[in-house]
C-alpha positions in Angstrom: 73.2 98.7 -39.7 70.9 98.0 -36.7 68.9 101.0 -37.5 68.4 99.8 -41.2 67.2 96.4 -39.9 64.6 98.1 -37.6 63.3 100.2 -40.6 63.0 97.0 -42.7 61.2 95.2 -40.0 58.8 98.0 -39.5 58.0 98.1 -43.3 57.3 94.4 -43.3 55.0 94.6 -40.4 53.2 97.5 -42.1 52.8 95.5 -45.2 51.4 92.5 -43.4 48.9 94.7 -41.6 47.7 96.2 -44.9 47.4 92.7 -46.4 45.4 91.4 -43.4 43.0 94.4 -43.6 42.5 93.9 -47.4 41.9 90.2 -47.0 39.2 90.9 -44.2 37.4 93.4 -46.4 37.3 90.9 -49.3 35.9 88.3 -47.0 33.2 90.7 -45.6 32.2 91.9 -49.0 32.0 88.3 -50.3 29.7 87.4 -47.5 27.4 90.3 -48.2 28.2 92.2 -45.0 28.3 96.0 -45.5 29.5 98.7 -43.1 26.7 101.3 -43.2 26.8 105.0 -43.3 23.4 106.3 -42.4 23.6 109.0 -45.1 24.2 106.6 -47.9 21.6 104.2 -49.4 22.7 100.6 -50.3 21.4 97.8 -52.3 19.4 95.2 -50.3 21.6 92.2 -49.7 20.5 88.7 -50.5 19.8 86.4 -47.6 16.6 87.9 -46.3 14.2 85.8 -48.5 12.9 83.9 -45.5 11.8 87.1 -43.8 9.9 88.8 -46.7 6.8 86.6 -46.5 3.7 88.5 -45.4 2.6 87.0 -42.1 0.5 87.7 -39.1 2.0 89.5 -36.2 2.9 87.1 -33.5 4.8 89.0 -30.8 3.0 91.1 -28.2 5.5 94.0 -28.4 5.1 94.4 -32.2 1.2 94.2 -32.0 0.9 96.8 -29.2 3.5 99.1 -30.7 1.4 99.3 -33.8 -1.9 99.6 -31.8 -0.3 102.5 -29.9 0.6 104.2 -33.2 -2.9 103.8 -34.4 -4.2 105.3 -31.2 -1.9 108.2 -31.5 -2.9 108.8 -35.2 -6.8 108.8 -34.5 -6.2 111.0 -31.3 -4.7 113.7 -33.4 -7.4 113.4 -36.1 -9.9 114.0 -33.3 -8.2 117.4 -32.6 -9.0 118.7 -36.0 -11.7 121.5 -35.8 -13.1 119.7 -32.6 -16.0 120.9 -30.5 -15.0 122.3 -27.2 -16.8 119.5 -25.3 -14.7 117.0 -27.3 -11.4 118.3 -25.8 -10.1 117.5 -22.5 -10.1 121.1 -21.2 -11.6 123.1 -18.4 -15.0 124.6 -19.0 -14.8 127.9 -21.0 -17.7 130.3 -21.3 -16.2 133.0 -23.5 -16.9 132.2 -27.1 -13.7 133.8 -28.3 -11.7 131.9 -25.8 -13.4 128.7 -26.9 -12.5 129.3 -30.6 -8.9 130.1 -29.6 -8.7 126.7 -27.8 -10.3 124.9 -30.8 -7.8 126.6 -33.2 -4.9 125.6 -31.0 -5.9 121.9 -30.9 -6.5 122.0 -34.6 -3.0 123.3 -35.2 -1.6 120.7 -32.8 -3.4 117.9 -34.7 -2.3 119.1 -38.2 1.4 119.5 -37.2 1.4 116.1 -35.5 -0.2 114.4 -38.6 2.4 116.0 -40.9 5.1 114.4 -38.7 3.3 111.0 -38.4 2.4 110.6 -42.1 5.0 109.2 -44.6 6.4 111.8 -46.8 5.5 109.8 -49.9 1.9 109.8 -49.0 1.9 113.6 -48.2 3.3 114.2 -51.6 1.0 111.9 -53.4 -2.2 113.2 -51.6 -0.9 116.8 -51.9 -1.5 117.3 -48.1 -1.1 121.0 -47.0 -2.7 122.2 -43.8 -6.1 122.8 -45.4 -6.2 119.5 -47.2 -5.2 117.7 -44.0 -8.3 119.2 -42.4 -10.6 118.4 -45.2 -9.2 114.8 -45.9 -9.1 113.6 -42.3 -12.3 115.2 -40.7 -14.4 112.2 -41.9 -12.4 110.0 -39.6 -13.1 112.1 -36.5 -14.7 110.7 -33.4 -14.8 107.2 -34.9 -14.1 103.9 -33.1 -12.0 101.3 -34.6 -11.2 97.7 -34.2 -8.1 96.0 -35.5 -9.4 93.0 -37.6 -6.1 91.8 -39.0 -2.5 92.8 -38.7 0.2 91.5 -41.1 3.8 92.5 -41.6 6.9 91.6 -43.6 10.5 92.7 -43.7 10.8 95.1 -46.6 14.5 95.9 -46.1 17.3 95.1 -43.6 16.1 97.9 -41.3 12.4 98.1 -42.4 9.2 96.4 -41.5 5.9 97.1 -43.3 2.7 96.5 -41.4 -0.7 96.2 -43.2 -3.5 96.7 -40.8 -7.2 96.0 -41.6 -9.6 98.1 -39.5 -13.4 98.1 -38.8 -14.6 101.6 -38.3 -17.7 102.2 -36.1 -18.4 98.4 -36.5 -19.4 99.1 -40.1 -16.8 100.4 -42.6 -13.8 98.3 -43.6 -10.6 100.2 -44.2 -6.9 99.8 -43.8 -3.7 101.7 -43.1 0.1 100.8 -43.7 2.7 101.6 -41.1 6.4 101.5 -41.9 9.0 101.1 -39.2 12.7 102.0 -39.3 14.5 99.8 -36.8 17.7 101.7 -37.3 16.3 105.0 -36.2 13.5 103.4 -34.1 10.9 105.5 -35.9 7.8 105.0 -38.0 5.6 106.6 -40.6 2.0 106.1 -41.7 0.4 105.6 -45.0 -3.3 106.7 -44.4 -6.6 105.3 -45.5 -6.9 107.6 -48.5 -3.5 106.6 -49.8 -4.3 102.9 -49.5 -7.6 103.2 -51.2 -6.4 105.2 -54.1 -3.4 102.9 -54.6 -5.7 99.9 -54.3 -3.4 98.3 -51.8 -4.4 95.1 -50.0 -2.7 92.1 -48.4 -2.3 90.3 -51.8 -0.3 93.2 -53.5 1.3 95.1 -50.7 4.8 93.6 -51.1 4.7 94.6 -54.8 3.5 98.1 -53.9 6.1 98.7 -51.3 9.2 96.9 -52.5 12.3 99.1 -53.0 15.8 98.2 -54.1 17.3 100.7 -51.7 17.4 100.9 -47.9 15.5 103.9 -46.7 15.4 105.7 -43.3 12.7 107.5 -41.5 14.1 110.6 -39.9 13.1 111.0 -36.2 10.9 113.8 -35.0 9.1 114.4 -31.8 6.0 112.4 -32.8 7.3 109.3 -34.6 9.4 107.3 -32.0 8.8 103.5 -32.4 8.8 101.5 -29.1 7.7 98.0 -28.5 6.2 97.7 -25.0 6.7 94.8 -22.7 3.5 92.9 -22.2 3.2 90.3 -19.4 1.0 87.2 -19.4 -1.3 88.8 -16.8 -1.7 92.0 -19.0 -2.5 89.8 -22.0 -5.0 87.8 -20.1 -6.6 91.0 -19.0 -6.7 92.3 -22.6 -8.5 89.1 -23.8 -11.1 89.3 -21.0 -11.8 92.9 -21.5 -11.9 92.7 -25.3 -14.4 89.8 -25.2 -16.6 91.8 -22.7 -16.4 94.9 -24.9 -17.3 92.8 -28.0 -20.3 91.4 -26.1 -21.6 94.8 -25.4 -21.0 96.4 -28.8 -21.2 93.6 -31.3 -23.0 90.6 -30.2 -22.7 88.8 -33.7 -19.0 89.2 -33.6 -18.9 88.0 -29.9 -20.8 84.9 -31.1 -18.4 84.3 -33.9 -15.5 84.3 -31.4 -16.9 81.3 -29.6 -14.9 78.1 -30.0 -16.7 76.0 -32.7 -17.4 72.8 -30.7 -18.4 74.7 -27.7 -20.7 76.9 -29.7 -22.5 73.9 -31.2 -23.0 72.4 -27.7 -23.9 75.5 -25.8 -25.5 78.0 -28.2 -26.4 76.2 -31.5 -28.1 79.3 -32.8 -27.3 83.0 -32.5 -30.8 83.7 -31.0 -30.0 81.4 -28.1 -26.7 83.2 -27.5 -28.4 86.6 -27.7 -31.0 85.3 -25.0 -28.1 84.4 -22.8 -26.4 87.7 -23.3 -29.6 89.7 -22.6 -29.9 87.9 -19.3 -26.2 88.3 -18.2 -25.2 91.5 -20.0 -24.6 93.5 -16.8 -21.8 91.3 -15.7 -19.8 92.0 -18.9 -20.0 95.8 -18.2 -17.2 95.8 -15.6 -15.2 92.6 -15.9 -12.3 92.1 -13.5 -9.5 89.6 -13.9 -9.2 87.8 -10.5 -7.1 84.8 -11.4 -5.5 83.4 -14.6 -3.1 80.8 -15.9 -1.6 80.1 -19.3 -0.4 77.0 -21.2 1.7 77.0 -24.3 1.0 74.5 -27.0 2.8 74.0 -30.4 0.3 76.2 -32.4 -1.5 78.2 -29.8 -1.5 79.6 -26.3 -4.3 79.0 -23.8 -5.4 81.7 -21.3 -7.9 80.6 -18.6 -9.3 83.8 -16.9 -11.5 83.8 -13.9 -13.5 87.0 -13.3 -14.9 88.6 -10.1 -18.0 86.4 -10.3 -16.1 83.1 -10.4 -16.9 82.6 -14.0 -14.2 80.9 -16.1 -13.3 81.9 -19.7 -10.9 79.9 -21.8 -9.2 81.8 -24.6 -7.2 80.0 -27.3 -4.9 82.4 -28.9 -3.6 81.6 -32.4 -1.9 85.0 -33.0 -2.0 88.2 -31.1 -5.6 89.2 -30.4 -6.9 86.4 -32.7 -8.7 83.9 -30.4 -11.6 81.7 -29.8 -13.3 81.5 -26.4 -15.3 79.1 -24.2 -17.5 80.7 -21.5 -17.3 77.8 -19.0 -15.3 74.7 -18.2 -18.1 72.2 -17.9 -19.9 72.2 -21.3 -16.7 70.9 -23.0 -14.2 69.4 -20.6 -10.6 70.1 -21.5 -7.9 67.4 -21.4 -6.4 68.9 -18.3 -9.6 68.6 -16.3 -10.1 65.0 -17.4 -6.5 64.1 -16.4 -6.9 65.8 -13.1 -10.2 63.9 -12.5 -8.7 60.5 -13.5 -5.8 60.8 -11.0 -7.9 62.0 -8.1 -9.5 59.9 -5.4 -13.3 59.7 -5.1 -13.4 62.5 -2.4 -11.6 64.9 -4.7 -13.8 63.8 -7.7 -16.9 64.7 -5.6 -15.4 68.2 -4.9 -14.7 68.6 -8.6 -18.3 67.7 -9.4 -19.7 70.2 -6.8 -17.4 72.9 -8.1 -18.9 72.2 -11.6 -22.4 72.4 -10.2 -21.8 75.8 -8.7 -20.1 77.1 -11.8 -23.4 76.3 -13.5 -25.3 78.3 -10.9 -22.8 81.2 -11.1 -23.5 81.2 -14.8 -27.2 81.2 -14.1 -27.3 78.1 -16.3 -30.2 76.5 -14.4 -31.1 74.1 -17.1 -27.7 72.3 -17.0 -27.7 72.4 -13.2 -31.2 70.9 -13.1 -30.1 68.1 -15.4 -27.4 66.9 -12.9 -29.9 66.5 -10.1 -30.6 63.0 -8.9 -33.9 61.7 -10.5 -35.5 60.7 -7.4 -34.6 64.0 -5.7 -36.2 65.9 -8.6 -39.4 63.9 -8.5 -39.7 64.6 -4.7 -38.8 68.3 -4.6 -38.5 70.0 -8.0 -40.9 68.6 -10.7 -39.7 71.1 -13.2 -36.8 73.5 -13.8 -38.8 76.5 -12.9 -39.3 75.2 -9.4 -35.6 74.5 -9.0 -34.6 77.9 -10.4 -36.9 79.7 -7.9 -35.5 77.8 -5.0 -31.9 78.3 -5.9 -32.5 82.1 -6.3 -34.1 82.2 -2.9 -31.7 80.1 -1.0 -28.3 80.9 -2.6 -26.6 83.9 -4.0 -26.3 85.0 -7.6 -22.6 84.5 -7.4 -21.6 81.9 -4.8 -18.3 81.3 -2.8 -18.1 77.7 -1.5 -16.1 76.4 1.4 -16.0 72.7 2.2 -16.2 72.0 6.0 -16.8 68.2 6.2 -16.8 65.0 4.2 -18.2 61.5 4.8 -18.5 58.3 2.9 -20.7 56.1 5.0 -22.3 54.6 1.8 -19.6 53.7 -0.6 -21.4 55.0 -3.6 -22.4 58.3 -2.0 -20.1 61.1 -1.0 -21.5 63.7 1.5 -20.2 67.2 1.9 -21.1 69.9 4.3 -20.6 73.4 2.7 -20.7 77.0 3.7 -21.9 79.4 1.1 -21.3 83.1 1.0 -21.9 85.9 -1.5 -18.9 86.1 -3.8 -19.5 89.8 -4.4 -19.6 90.4 -0.6 -22.7 92.5 -1.0 -24.4 90.3 1.5 -23.0 89.1 4.8 -25.3 86.1 5.0 -23.9 82.6 5.3 -25.8 79.5 4.1 -25.0 76.0 5.3 -25.7 73.2 2.8 -25.2 69.4 2.7 -24.6 68.0 -0.8 -24.6 64.2 -1.6 -22.8 63.3 -4.8 -23.1 60.0 -6.7 -20.2 59.5 -9.1 -21.0 57.8 -12.4 -19.0 56.7 -15.5 -16.4 58.9 -16.9 -16.7 62.4 -15.2 -20.5 62.3 -15.0 -22.3 62.6 -11.7 -25.7 63.3 -10.0 -26.4 65.2 -6.8 -28.9 66.1 -4.2 -28.9 68.5 -1.3 -30.6 69.3 1.9 -33.9 71.4 1.6 -34.5 74.1 4.2 
């Protein structure tokens, strides 16, 4: 009898377990949660409507993951039928050996592109080895700039990135990159595919929408990885990017200036070009020496100080989308004004002298001349040219300032003794200077200094 009771109890427990499992499955299915088998495609579940809107890329990891993919793509295009001097190989004199190396690199490029390109684009463009060579050779040895980068969530595991490029600062083109977050892989839809399909940011969602989840099988070329980018690295990117833009596309560099700053500092493109021509050399090898960041509701501020003591203020609205101010004195920011208002007169005088030397380090002699005391100008510098010549002879192109003494014997005048050295350390000279600052309304000031 006891044995029968145990059997009955076991049956009841088993039934209860089965009922519980069935109930849980019903709840899961009702909520749209599906246990996925990688080898089976499923209908896209509802509930992702808020993620399908096309929007600009806002995370550093995403942006630089896509940028790295584009770099890899163009690197392999450059391998196609390359000249020996274009390849990173040791010097080869034998012509047969040269051709052998060229053929090997071409093969590497072709095989890599077949693994990077999306299967659908390969089929549509009928890309065999020969057609890859023919179709992609026009993009060899080109430089590109990312103009815009958008993305949307096409499926639960898939992001679609639409990237607008400027080739050799002339031609506009675009590519699409699909990422599979399940397999951590990607595939590329090349320029020809985008052009022939007439794909743009307005119709991309229509062109790439699917009713099934699709996977991108991994290979040894298509791993998707989002790098970790620090604030310091991002600050370096902005400083280097602007320097590179100044050197290669001055009109674009002018367009990147913050609008209010541009109107105040360089009202015309010609004025900006004149400034760049005089200071271009310093943009050739910019180094980030100091930086700080500030997060706002709709932007991030990066303040970068280069090896010459020049200050750049970048306002980032999305990754690598920014405007820039090239100094801190033409348009004072709220932080400076707040700092000034809470400082005593001694510190205000130091802030004013720092501003004066920022002007000198920018070789902005016009603005520096304008803050000189009127009587001092009349006695020593009747025009800007006289002042500029004196400054060039008695200070350095880039100055480092150390304050050694302060006095305030006359209440309205603040006197500072300074030691000035070469910020670049090319010269070992030291100049001593006495500056007298007269504070005025708001943050304005005038100054004079000892004449040797």
